[in-house]
C-alpha positions as CSV (number, residue, x, y, z in Angstrom):
1,K,-4.9,-17.3,9.9
2,V,-5.0,-14.0,8.1
3,L,-1.4,-14.3,6.9
4,D,-2.0,-17.9,5.8
5,Y,-5.0,-16.8,3.8
6,I,-3.1,-13.8,2.2
7,N,-0.1,-16.0,1.4
8,G,-2.4,-18.6,-0.2
9,L,-3.8,-16.1,-2.7
10,D,-2.8,-16.3,-6.3
11,V,-1.5,-12.7,-6.6
12,D,1.9,-11.2,-6.7
13,W,3.9,-10.4,-3.6
14,Y,3.2,-6.6,-3.8
15,E,-0.5,-7.2,-3.9
16,K,-0.2,-9.4,-0.8
17,I,1.6,-6.8,1.2
18,V,-0.9,-4.1,0.2
19,L,-3.7,-6.3,1.3
20,F,-2.0,-7.0,4.6
21,K,-1.4,-3.3,5.1
22,S,-5.1,-2.6,4.4
23,M,-6.0,-4.9,7.2
24,Y,-3.2,-3.9,9.6
25,N,-2.3,-0.4,8.7
26,A,-0.3,0.1,11.9
27,D,2.3,-2.4,10.6
28,D,5.1,-0.4,9.0
29,T,7.2,-3.4,7.9
30,Y,6.7,-3.0,4.1
31,N,5.8,0.7,3.9
32,K,8.6,1.7,1.5
33,E,7.9,-1.3,-0.8
34,I,4.2,-0.4,-0.8
35,V,4.9,3.3,-1.6
36,D,7.3,2.3,-4.4
37,Y,4.8,-0.2,-5.8
38,I,1.9,2.2,-5.9
39,I,4.0,5.1,-7.3
40,G,5.1,2.7,-10.1
41,R,1.6,1.7,-11.1
42,D,1.0,3.3,-14.6
43,D,-2.6,2.2,-14.6
44,L,-3.5,4.5,-11.7
45,S,-4.1,8.2,-11.9
46,Y,-2.4,10.6,-9.4
47,D,-5.7,10.9,-7.6
48,E,-6.2,7.2,-7.4
49,K,-2.7,6.8,-6.0
50,V,-3.3,9.5,-3.3
51,G,-6.6,7.7,-2.5
52,A,-4.8,4.4,-2.1
53,F,-2.2,5.9,0.1
54,K,-4.7,7.6,2.4
55,Y,-6.8,4.4,2.6
56,L,-3.7,2.5,3.7
57,G,-2.9,5.1,6.4
58,F,-0.2,7.1,4.7
59,D,0.0,10.9,4.7
60,V,0.3,12.7,1.4
61,D,1.3,16.4,1.5
62,E,0.3,19.1,-1.0
63,E,3.4,18.4,-3.0
64,G,2.6,14.7,-3.3
65,Y,5.2,13.4,-0.8
66,V,4.1,10.3,1.0
67,T,5.0,9.8,4.7
68,W,4.0,7.8,7.7
69,D,4.5,8.0,11.4
């Protein structure tokens, strides 16, 4: 039901996978795509990007490298 709801939203694919990740952060299927999408967002500051990564369950080291288990 959750996937059907997300897929029915009128947002782009990247926003859908970020929303899915926010609900199921253990799922690593689209991690690389999510990282690339957030890094590429010019409307977010560095701190906002770090906050988004941490919220989604990613690790961000002192140099700004994003990783996940």
